[in-house]
ROFIBA-470608 format. One record per residue (C-alpha): residue in one letter; y negated, z, x negated. Coordinates in steps of 0.02 Angstrom, whole numbers, plus 50000, padded with zeros to 5 digits. Example, Ala and Ser with C-alpha at 12.3 -4.5 7.8 and 13.67 -1.06 7.14 Angstrom:
<rs>
a502255039049385/s500535035749316/
</rs>
This chain:
<rs>
m500085001050011/g498055000449957/a496654987849987/e496574971449959/k496204965849770/t497024981249714/g498604971749617/k500094972849733/s500844957049735/t500314957349534/f501324976249551/i502714968849657/n502934952549556/m502974958749384/a504274975749470/s505474964949560/g505404945949455/s504844936149612/r503524924549662/l502364932349794/g500694924949785/v499214934349724/g497844932449774/t496364925649667/s494944918149789/l494224928849921/q495284926950047/p496774937250036/e498654933350043/a499594949250110/a498964942850294/t500534952050350/v501924962950252/q503014954150136/p504894959950094/t505784956249917/e507254947849894/p508354959649832/f508484964049675/k509574978249568/v508694992549441/g509985001149365/s511835003149481/q510355002749653/r509704990049778/v507874987849795/v506374979049900/l504844982349875/v503954974650036/n502104971050011/t500504976650166/p498954970350199/g497574981850205/f496274986450314/n495134977250231/e495854962650286/t494504946350315/s496004940150441/k496684952250498/s495984969550605/d496244984150581/r497234986550728/e498384971350695/i498764977550520/l499404997550589/s500184989750707/m501054973650585/i501334990050497/a501984999850575/e503174989950692/y503984982450526/l504285002050475/a505085009450641/d506484993250658/l506984998250473/h507235020750549/r507965009450696/k509214998050566/g509665017650453/m509065004550315/e508425021150221/i506215023950115/k506315030049948/g504615030949909/v503195021349947/i501645017349812/f499805016849842/l498765006449718/h496845011149684/r495705000649538/v495435012449419/t493855003449378/d493165004649518/n491445012149480/r491135020749683/m492445023649783/d491885016549929/d492015016150119/t493625002450104/a494395011449984/l494235028550096/r494985018950205/n496605010650165/m496725032750079/r496615039250247/m497745030850339/f498995029050175/e499145049050189/a499275047250414/l500515034650395/c501725044550243/g500925063350335/k501325080150229/d503165079850196/a503395061250139/m501925064650010/r503275071249893/n503805050249891/a502345045549879/v501395035749705/i499875035749708/v499555023549542/l497945020449438/n498105000649435/m497164992949279/w497055007149189/d497034996149007/q495284988649095/v494035006149047/g493855016148917/n495025031048904/e493525043948905/i492855032049069/r494575032949130/e495335050949094/a493545057449194/r493875048049338/e495565051449365/k495225070149344/e493925066249488/l495155060649620/r496515070949579/e495345084249611/s494045078849728/d494195082949929/i493415068049979/f494695059449860/f496525060849829/k496765081649814/h497585082449992/a499025071149963/v499115077149793/d499115096549840/a500705089449945/g501635082549816/a500825067149793/y501365062549586/v499585051349495/v500055040549394/a499085022449263/h499765006149267/d499534998549121/g499924978549168/q501434979549056/q503214980749141/s503874996349058/s502525004949173/a503044996049325/d504935001049288/g504685018249248/i503745021849424/l505095013649500/a506205023749446/y505135037549481/l505635035449642/l507085032249645/k507535047949567/q506945054749736/k507945058849885/s507675046350045/v506145049650173/s505635046550348/l503695042450347/q502725052450473/i502295033450574/q504245031750598/r504525048950677/e503065045750803/t503345028050845/t505555031450883/n505985047850873/e504155055650989/d504145037451058/k502185037751048/k501075026451072/i499855017750914/p498275024050966/q499345042150979/t499945041850804/a499085051550673/a498475035150607/g498005027150770/i496745042950817/i496035040850634/l495945022150640/l495065026050808/r493885037850741/e493345025150612/l493295013550756/a492145023550846/t490845028950668/r490795011850626/e490175008350813/g488925021350815/t488455013250639/k488294996950695/i487305002150880/e486345011550758/e485904995750652/l485624987650828/q484224998850861/r483224998950686/l483084982750716/c482834982650883/r481484992950841/e481094981950702/l480834967450829/e479634977450929/e478684978750782/v478324964950728/q478424957050946/r476514969250917/l475824964250778/r476064946950826/r475134951251021/e473854960150897/l473724942850805/e473444932150956/d472054946251011/w471224946950860/k471484927650843/d470854926351033/e469274937550991/k468954925550847/e468894912850969/r467834919851064/k466684928150963/e466234911250878/s466094903151029/e464784914351093/v463784912950908/q464154894550938/m463164896051103/d461784905451057/l461524890150913/d461474877551052/r460554888751191/p458844882851114/r459364865151118/e459994864251269/e458574875051352/l457384859551289/e458614844951357/k458574852251540/e456644853351533/r456804836551467/l457844832451621/q456894841851711/g455424832651683/a456144816551693/g456604823751895/v458344810251880/p459484816352043/v461324814252087/r461504798152160/r462404799552325/y463014781552416/t463594786452601/d463844768252655/d465694769652707/a465454752352823/w465804740752682/p467004724952748/l468354727052623/e468984710652719/q467854699852598/m468514694452422/r467294700452253/e466444690152152/d467264684651955/q466554698951840/v466034688051696/v464204688751652/q463584672651528/v462594679451378/p461614669051246/h462614663951122/m462724673850955/r462074666550772/d463214678850676/e465364680850692/e465264700550636/r463814707150768/s463774723250819/r464114732050955/e462424736551009/d461744717650982/l463204713451093/g462524728351216/s460824724151224/e461074705651271/a462614709651367/s461264722851462/q460044707951470/a461474697251566/i462054708951673/a459844715651731/s460214705151878/t461834713151929/n461224731551960/g460334734752089/k461124723252165/r463144726752292/r464604716252221/p465704711752393/p467044730152343/l469184720452302/p470024718052463/d471154731852513/e472954723252429/e471804721852274/l471444740752249/r472924745752304/q473404739552145/i472284744052040/l472394762352066/r474064758852126/f474524771652261/r476094773952306/g476254782852446/p475344798652572/e476614812852466/r475594804652278/s474164819052241/h473654810852125/s472934793152073/e473404783051920/v471744771951883/t471404757751789/k470174756851706/p469394737651688/k468254727551560/l466704718951614/i467144703151538/v465714698851417/k465844677851405/r464524670051256/e463854652451306/d464884640751226/n466594648751270/s467054650751105/k467254670151102/t467654684351273/s466924700651224/y467744715651308/v467104732051359/s467754745451423/s466694755251567/l467024768451720/s465454760651820/i466134743851817/f467814752051867/i467124758052031/n465534739952060/c467044731152023/v468104742752173/a466744747052310/g465584734652270/s464274747352221/d462534744352104/m462554758552002/k461994754851788/v462894750151696/g462774757051502/l463034743451343/g462334751051211/l462704767351121/e461724777151196/s462584785951348/c462224777751519/t462814791651664/t461954807951636/e462224816751814/i463784811551926/q463464796352034/c464654795752170/i465194781052289/s465964781152450/t466984769052522/q468624764752606/f470424759752604/g471664756352731/g470424764152869/e470454778552771/p468854783752654/i468674785452465/m467584794052358/f467214788552163/a466394801152075/d465414794451870/t465364808651794/p464614809851579/g465734808051471/f466154821251339/d465594808951190/d463994811151274/t462454806251167/q461164813651274/r461874831751331/p462854842751260/q464704847951329/r464444864251404/e463124858551504/i464224844351583/v465354859251593/e464114866751700/l463844848251796/i465514847051815/e465664863851876/r464484862452006/f464964848052076/l466654852152111/q466314869052183/n465214857352311/p465354840852322/
</rs>
């Protein structure tokens, strides 16, 4: 017996001449109970049995305990005698960790106090540490209550193994001199008919599992507390960002306020009203004229947008103030893409004003919401094609579609060159509250 990587398979192969798999990778080799072929030691016929440690990566401790207990119970029912139990521990270990302690406790519970005289605790890899260190560790392992003292007091034999054949033979020879013994787990499962959880080893295992579960719960609670702290810090960071943005906005508003006041005074002095068209009796049966405007011949192929806007503005000056016929019902439906009364909004296609040169060699397209409304409703809103914004107030146009009234509201854009964005937002907000 012993934890994995303590040299169980290597010891058995040396003592019996077997070829059990020796674990050299991270995965343990002995995932099952492995008896050797019978071999002779003097006149006695011997079988060594390799058992998995209680720290296997492929099986749980409960599965390992059940496996060992069932094998030993089967030996007891068949009358096969047990001469002893060999427990291997690495003397090279700097610490007796939880895995080693768990395997030690399970070893003591499986054997029981009465069978400890048939137990040998082998300090393996003795030759791999200095004499002073190994002797100090042997003394501590023998005399400490949390290590092997109880087993030694009950009769267990502690011996060093240096990896030599003679050392392995000496350990077997010592055990073969002992009287055969029944282990505590054998008596509990066969004579007393106990279930494995009721045996001494089962109780220790349940206690170990409960301790580990409690440790995991504490770790989970610690992680939950850390997560809550992270979430609290995240909320504080978000609040700090919001406060920072609010203060920056207030600073920006303070900086914009003098300019906005001047703009308001200028607009109020200009007396620009919100224009509302309420004529909803325009006939929809009339076809609109082509929205094509002729502009003078352009001498330079690379005319700027400002030049184009100026010439186009002059060209359409005659159309401003004159109503064109509104779009027919079918064409308006296509532009607005109405799908039925269940639609709560429209996908509006923004049309373009087609501006042609006199020689028809080049056509330019100028996108404008005002042009769109003029085309659809036959209205006469002013259209600006220069770099300066033209729509500075909300302009409303009413018309009909399918016998139902429709109102278009043309608002200033947020890229307006004449008004700050905050003022445009307030303008739209007031309009939506009282259209």
